[in-house]
N, C-alpha and C positions, 0 to 999 in steps of 0.2 A: 498871408500868413506868415508870422514871423518864424525864422528858422531856429530849430530847437540848439540850444548851445550845451546839451549834454555831453559831458565827456566820456569818452569810452575808459573803462578802467580795467577790465579783463576782456581779452578776446576770446573768440568761440575756441580757438584751438588752445589757449593756455587753460580755459577753463575745463576741456577734456584732458588735458594732461595732468591737471590738478584733481580729477575725479579719479582718473586710475591710478595716480599715486596714493591717493588714500586707500583705495581698493587694496592694492597690493601691499601698503603698509597695514593694512588691517590682516591681510593674509600673514605677515610676516609676524605679526604678533600674537598671532594663532599657534605658530611653530610650523610655518609651510617649509617645504625644502629649499634649499638654498638658491636652485635656479629658477624658481617662481619668484625669489626675491630679487635675482640678477637681472630679470629680463625688463624690468622696468627702469632699473638703475641704467642699463645701458641704452635704453631708449630715451633717456632723459639727458644723456650726454650726447646722442645723435641730435637732439633737439636743441639743445644750447650749442652746439657746434653750428646748426644750421641757421640758428637765430643770428650768432655774430656774423655769419657769411654775408646774411640779408641785409645787416645793418652795416656792413662795410663796403660790399658790392653796390647797394642801390643808393 
């Protein structure tokens, strides 16, 4: 059998962050308190930092 040449567009981790971001964005649009909006922003910053560390260290 020939190997599949399907290119991975988005990883499962990135998809999870996208869904979380959309959910919190929806809550922010509804007028949620600021701490609920700040949680995903902080988590996104942590993910971006870890992403760049992985890219440079590996």
